[in-house]
MARVOLUM-470175 format. One line per field, with one value per residue (C-alpha): x, y, z negated; residue number from 1. Coordinates in pm, 1 decimal. Example, Ala and Ser with C-alpha at 12.3 -4.5 7.8 and 13.67 -1.06 7.14 Angstrom:
east: (1230.0_1367.0) .
north: (-450.0_-106.0) .
up: (-780.0_-714.0) .
dovo: (1_2) .
END
This chain:
east: (6985.2_6804.8_6437.3_6388.5_6591.9_6381.9_6069.6_6195.1_6309.4_5958.1_5790.5_6008.8_5936.0_5559.4_5455.3_5417.3_5220.1_4995.1_4933.4_4846.0_4586.0_4451.9_4317.8_4175.9_3824.5_3824.8_3714.7_3385.4_3418.0_3181.4_2954.0_3100.0_3441.9_3700.4_4004.7_4345.1_4637.0_4833.5_4534.7_4481.9_4834.7_4849.1_4537.4_4680.9_5002.3_4810.1_4601.7_4880.0_5102.6_4822.1_4727.0_5070.7_5201.5_4992.3_4882.2_5116.8_5405.4_5357.0_5322.5_5666.7_5837.3_5794.3_6111.3_6150.8_6132.5_6458.1_6331.4_6093.3_6401.2_6548.4_6221.4_6221.9_6567.4_6499.2_6174.2_6361.4_6644.5_6369.5_6207.4_6523.5_6600.8_6270.1_6323.9_6669.4_6551.7_6289.1_6548.1_6776.5_6502.8_6413.2_6768.6_6833.1_6540.0_6655.7_7015.6_6872.8_6654.2_6974.3_7169.6_6877.8_6864.7_7242.4_7222.0_6928.6_7137.6_7411.4_7182.0_7023.6_7372.9_7439.0_7107.9_7194.9_6913.6_7129.7_6837.2_6660.0_6996.3_7061.5_6724.4_6771.7_7112.1_6956.7_6714.7_7003.1_7175.1_6875.1_6866.9_7239.8_7203.5_6927.7_7132.8_7416.6_7178.2_7055.7_7408.0_7474.9_7239.1_7279.4_7629.9_7631.8_7429.0_7718.6_7929.5_7696.5_7810.4_7477.2_7573.6_7921.8_7790.5_7516.5_7800.4_8014.7_7749.7_7656.2_8029.0_8035.1_7730.4_7860.8_8206.5_8071.8_7820.6_8085.2_8345.1_8121.7_7960.7_8222.7_8538.3_8676.5_8663.3_8429.8_8594.0_8474.9_8408.2_8156.1_7958.3_8020.2_8161.7_8457.2_8771.9_8761.0_8413.1_8522.9_8824.1_8629.6_8340.0_8628.0_8743.3_8398.8_8376.5_8632.1_8376.5_8113.9_8380.6_8423.2_8055.0_8099.6_8380.4_8178.3_7890.0_8134.4_8251.1_7899.9_7858.5_8188.5_8358.5_8676.8_8872.4_8610.6_8647.8_9016.8_8976.7_8748.5_9006.9_9282.0_9051.4_9035.2_9405.3_9460.6_9219.3_9375.1_9748.9_9653.3_9498.2_9787.2_10022.6_9849.6_10056.0_9940.6_9575.7_9590.0_9644.5_9409.3_9100.3_8959.2_8845.6_9061.4_9305.2_9029.5_8853.3_9186.7_9246.3_8887.2_8954.3_9289.8_9114.8_8835.6_9086.1_9282.6_8960.4_8851.1_9196.3_9161.5_8822.4_8927.3_9244.9_9027.0_8794.4_9067.7_9234.1_8889.6_8854.3_9201.3_9134.4_8795.5_8979.0_9242.3_8968.5_8796.4_9088.6_9197.1_8833.0_8867.7_9199.3_9058.5_8762.8_9014.5_9211.5_8933.1_8795.1_9133.7) .
north: (12018.2_11955.8_11986.4_11600.5_11551.4_11781.6_11619.0_11277.4_11400.0_11564.7_11257.3_11034.8_11258.6_11321.2_10984.8_10793.2_11092.3_11123.5_10741.7_10750.4_11055.9_10923.4_10623.6_10800.6_10952.3_11341.0_11500.9_11658.2_12043.8_12223.3_12472.3_12825.9_12679.1_12772.8_12548.0_12682.3_12768.9_12467.1_12235.5_12387.8_12362.0_11983.0_11928.7_12088.6_11892.5_11573.8_11635.8_11715.1_11426.0_11175.4_11318.6_11312.0_10968.5_10666.9_10480.7_10169.4_10404.2_10566.3_10236.4_10124.8_10430.3_10259.1_10144.3_9748.3_9544.9_9375.5_9113.4_8962.3_8809.8_8701.6_8523.4_8326.1_8217.5_8101.9_7932.8_7725.6_7630.5_7533.1_7294.6_7138.0_7087.9_6943.5_6684.0_6603.8_6539.6_6301.1_6113.4_6095.2_5979.6_5701.8_5606.4_5564.7_5362.1_5119.2_5123.8_5008.0_4726.5_4628.9_4600.9_4417.0_4152.3_4089.7_4043.1_3800.9_3606.4_3566.5_3417.8_3186.2_3053.6_2960.1_2785.1_2597.4_2751.6_2828.5_2867.2_3139.8_3325.7_3327.0_3475.4_3769.0_3830.4_3850.3_4106.3_4310.5_4308.8_4442.5_4731.8_4781.9_4818.8_5071.0_5276.9_5281.1_5395.0_5683.7_5770.1_5877.2_6176.8_6238.6_6119.5_6277.2_5978.8_5717.4_5931.4_5878.9_5647.9_5443.2_5349.4_5228.3_5029.3_4868.4_4763.1_4621.4_4404.0_4294.9_4202.2_4011.8_3802.5_3726.4_3642.8_3417.2_3235.1_3166.1_3052.9_2801.8_2662.4_2675.8_2696.9_3019.6_3388.3_3592.5_3896.1_4260.0_4286.4_4018.6_4182.0_4532.7_4678.7_4910.8_4761.9_4942.9_4809.9_4466.9_4458.7_4578.5_4306.2_4042.4_4158.8_4073.8_3734.0_3627.0_3673.9_3456.5_3171.8_3187.6_3105.2_2805.4_2694.6_2715.3_2518.4_2256.0_2238.8_2204.0_1880.0_1749.6_1797.3_1975.3_1888.1_2078.0_2361.2_2369.1_2381.8_2699.7_2847.1_2780.5_2969.4_3259.1_3263.2_3273.8_3582.3_3762.8_3687.7_3821.1_4136.8_4204.0_4179.2_4459.5_4735.1_5012.7_4945.7_5063.0_5422.4_5394.6_5203.9_5387.5_5158.8_4840.2_4874.6_4849.3_4569.5_4374.2_4425.5_4285.0_3996.0_3918.0_3891.2_3677.8_3435.8_3406.0_3345.4_3068.1_2932.8_2894.3_2744.4_2482.0_2398.6_2329.9_2110.0_1900.3_1849.9_1767.6_1497.5_1369.3_1338.4_1155.0_920.8_837.1_800.2_541.8_361.8_341.3_209.0_-66.4_-157.5_-166.6_-391.1_-636.0_-649.8_-705.3_-984.9_-1170.2) .
up: (-12513.5_-12204.2_-12174.6_-12107.0_-12409.2_-12628.9_-12516.0_-12603.7_-12940.1_-12996.8_-12889.4_-13116.5_-13429.3_-13378.3_-13238.2_-13584.8_-13737.2_-13425.9_-13409.5_-13763.6_-13740.3_-13401.3_-13573.5_-13863.8_-13849.7_-13854.0_-14168.4_-14136.1_-14171.1_-14370.0_-14218.4_-14145.8_-14195.1_-13931.6_-13863.4_-13970.4_-13740.7_-13827.1_-13779.3_-13430.1_-13331.7_-13440.0_-13230.1_-12940.0_-12949.0_-13007.3_-12706.4_-12472.2_-12585.5_-12551.1_-12224.2_-12075.2_-12234.8_-12212.1_-12531.3_-12484.8_-12429.6_-12761.0_-12939.4_-12781.3_-12959.3_-13295.6_-13454.8_-13429.1_-13725.6_-13802.0_-14028.7_-13754.4_-13603.3_-13932.4_-14007.5_-13686.5_-13750.8_-14095.3_-14018.5_-13751.3_-14006.6_-14271.4_-14020.5_-13924.4_-14295.3_-14372.1_-14080.7_-14197.7_-14567.5_-14436.9_-14229.7_-14525.2_-14768.4_-14501.7_-14458.1_-14851.4_-14882.6_-14604.8_-14765.2_-15094.3_-14910.4_-14727.1_-15062.2_-15219.2_-14946.1_-14973.4_-15352.4_-15308.9_-15063.5_-15286.7_-15554.0_-15313.5_-15214.4_-15547.0_-15574.7_-15249.0_-15057.9_-14755.4_-14490.4_-14698.7_-14749.3_-14393.1_-14327.7_-14578.1_-14413.4_-14064.1_-14221.7_-14372.7_-14036.4_-13855.1_-14099.8_-14071.1_-13686.2_-13723.5_-13976.5_-13742.0_-13443.6_-13695.4_-13771.8_-13409.7_-13443.2_-13829.3_-13895.8_-14247.6_-14394.0_-14343.4_-14597.3_-14879.5_-15160.0_-15135.6_-14761.1_-14867.9_-15149.7_-14923.2_-14680.4_-14960.8_-15089.2_-14749.7_-14682.4_-14993.0_-14905.6_-14557.0_-14651.7_-14941.6_-14712.3_-14441.3_-14688.0_-14857.0_-14551.2_-14288.6_-14513.6_-14320.5_-14360.7_-14139.6_-13957.1_-14025.7_-13645.6_-13657.6_-13928.2_-13788.3_-14119.6_-14174.6_-14306.9_-14634.3_-14718.6_-14605.4_-14843.7_-15152.0_-15069.1_-15046.4_-15384.7_-15519.6_-15391.0_-15649.3_-15902.0_-15714.1_-15696.3_-16088.5_-16097.9_-15878.0_-16077.9_-16400.0_-16214.0_-16118.8_-16499.0_-16612.4_-16417.0_-16531.7_-16194.4_-16315.0_-15977.1_-15783.3_-16031.3_-15981.9_-15599.9_-15660.2_-15886.1_-15597.4_-15370.2_-15600.9_-15637.8_-15267.0_-15216.4_-15500.3_-15382.1_-15024.6_-15161.0_-15379.1_-15058.6_-14908.1_-15105.9_-14873.7_-14917.2_-15276.0_-15148.6_-14833.3_-15015.6_-15314.6_-15600.4_-15471.5_-15763.5_-16002.1_-15851.7_-15822.2_-16189.4_-16276.7_-16042.7_-16228.2_-16545.7_-16395.7_-16258.7_-16595.6_-16791.9_-16517.2_-16550.7_-16936.1_-16888.6_-16631.0_-16852.7_-17152.6_-16938.9_-16807.8_-17155.0_-17274.6_-17015.6_-17068.2_-17445.2_-17371.9_-17141.3_-17409.1_-17657.8_-17431.1_-17381.5_-17739.1_-17817.2_-17571.4_-17698.2_-18047.4_-17922.0_-17781.3_-18086.2_-18309.1_-18085.8_-18113.6) .
dovo: (1_2_3_4_5_6_7_8_9_10_11_12_13_14_15_16_17_18_19_20_21_22_23_24_25_26_27_28_29_30_31_32_33_34_35_36_37_38_39_40_41_42_43_44_45_46_47_48_49_50_51_52_53_54_55_56_57_58_59_60_61_62_63_64_65_66_67_68_69_70_71_72_73_74_75_76_77_78_79_80_81_82_83_84_85_86_87_88_89_90_91_92_93_94_95_96_97_98_99_100_101_102_103_104_105_106_107_108_109_110_111_112_113_114_115_116_117_118_119_120_121_122_123_124_125_126_127_128_129_130_131_132_133_134_135_136_137_138_139_140_141_142_143_144_145_146_147_148_149_150_151_152_153_154_155_156_157_158_159_160_161_162_163_164_165_166_167_168_169_170_171_172_173_174_175_176_177_178_179_180_181_182_183_184_185_186_187_188_189_190_191_192_193_194_195_196_197_198_199_200_201_202_203_204_205_206_207_208_209_210_211_212_213_214_215_216_217_218_219_220_221_222_223_224_225_226_227_228_229_230_231_232_233_234_235_236_237_238_239_240_241_242_243_244_245_246_247_248_249_250_251_252_253_254_255_256_257_258_259_260_261_262_263_264_265_266_267_268_269_270_271_272_273_274_275_276_277_278_279_280) .
END
């Protein structure tokens, strides 16, 4: 071993002990007490090392703490996760608001309050645009089930509004929704048309109710024609099964109303004939 290596080894071995004792106040010796040989040797080594090696070099010889680096890494990750959690909470709140606006718009359409429904859908569209902008930096928010549910509700409201007011179907590109959410929203529109048909029957307009039933049949037929969509759109088969039951129930209601109207017509005709016969 070379002298330089021996010196480095000695320095590395004795530095922690020397630094610890260098900061400690020396113990007061009693009167007539002489230092031991070991104490004199330690004192001599300390004086020589401190004399030839500056104080900052002695401190650099301490072993680095590995946990300092890990703590910085975890602190950075913790801050990122907290920021991400705040963004997710805000996004989920906006999704619920968007879904609520769409549901309220559908109810307003049934109540013939079209202007108010259009205002709510415009607000929902602004939230949708904001969420799409947020998803560019945090794309994981668009994979939550709440976001898909909000898009389906918004698609249903826009399709229902356009179909009742303009007698045509709005495109997915115009409302900026994915095809899967558009199809699922379209399947839910069939249920809204049942309500329109029942409202028509309530005022005695069976013919108008029959037209709504025809629209329901057309939507269901087109959805059933998309065989590949059952594999690509989760939940579509269940919605189509529900839609088929709704259509059959509505068909039964309209059939009963038509027969009732026909019976009333024949009864009125019979009463008229009876009155004329009695008069003669």
